[in-house]
C-alpha positions in Angstrom: 22.5 5.5 12.6 21.6 8.8 11.0 20.0 11.8 12.2 17.4 13.6 10.5 16.0 17.1 11.2 12.6 18.4 9.8 11.6 21.7 9.8 7.9 23.4 8.9 5.5 20.7 9.8 2.2 21.7 10.4 0.8 21.8 14.2 -2.1 19.8 13.4 -0.3 16.9 11.8 2.2 17.1 14.7 -0.3 16.8 17.3 -2.4 14.2 15.3 0.9 12.0 15.6 1.4 12.7 19.0 -2.3 11.2 19.8 -1.5 8.3 17.3 1.9 7.4 19.1 -0.1 7.6 22.4 -2.9 5.4 20.9 0.3 2.7 20.3 2.1 3.2 23.7 5.2 4.6 22.0 7.1 8.5 21.6 6.1 10.5 18.7 10.1 10.0 17.5 10.1 6.0 17.5 6.5 6.3 15.7 7.8 8.5 13.2 10.7 6.4 12.9 8.9 3.3 11.9 5.9 5.5 9.9 9.7 6.3 7.8 11.1 2.7 7.6 7.7 1.5 6.4 7.6 4.3 3.7 11.8 3.8 2.6 10.4 0.0 2.2 10.3 -1.4 -1.7 7.0 -2.6 -2.5 6.5 -1.2 -5.4 5.0 -4.1 -7.9 7.2 -5.9 -10.0 5.0 -6.1 -13.0 1.4 -4.3 -13.9 -1.9 -5.0 -11.5 -2.9 -8.3 -13.4 0.7 -9.9 -12.6 0.3 -9.0 -9.3 -3.4 -10.4 -9.3 -1.9 -13.3 -11.0 0.6 -14.0 -8.5 -1.2 -13.8 -5.1 -3.5 -16.8 -7.1 -0.6 -18.6 -8.2 -1.0 -22.4 -7.1 -3.9 -22.4 -5.7 -5.1 -25.0 -8.1 -6.2 -23.2 -11.2 -5.2 -25.5 -14.1 -6.1 -23.7 -17.2 -5.0 -20.5 -18.8 -7.5 -17.8 -18.7 -7.2 -15.5 -22.2 -6.2 -11.8 -21.8 -9.5 -9.2 -22.6 -8.4 -7.1 -25.4 -10.5 -4.2 -26.4 -13.8 -2.6 -25.5 -15.3 -4.4 -23.0 -19.6 -4.1 -23.6 -21.2 -3.8 -19.8 -23.4 -7.3 -18.9 -27.3 -6.6 -20.2 -29.9 -8.0 -18.5 -33.1 -7.7 -21.1 -35.0 -10.6 -22.0 
């Protein structure tokens, strides 16, 4: 494993991380390793927002295509 040394972190950040580590019952080092591990995960969306939403609901019973909306969208009016 590699070592990483980081200088010049604000004292209040270190204090908050220390409190968070205590709350979770781990050391400051362990907490920071977990945070860095999570931050380094490749969680970038593979498409746009619409593609991500569609992927969430894929296979949930919708059996027809919903047309894509292009151009200006007018807000709903509730006038009688």
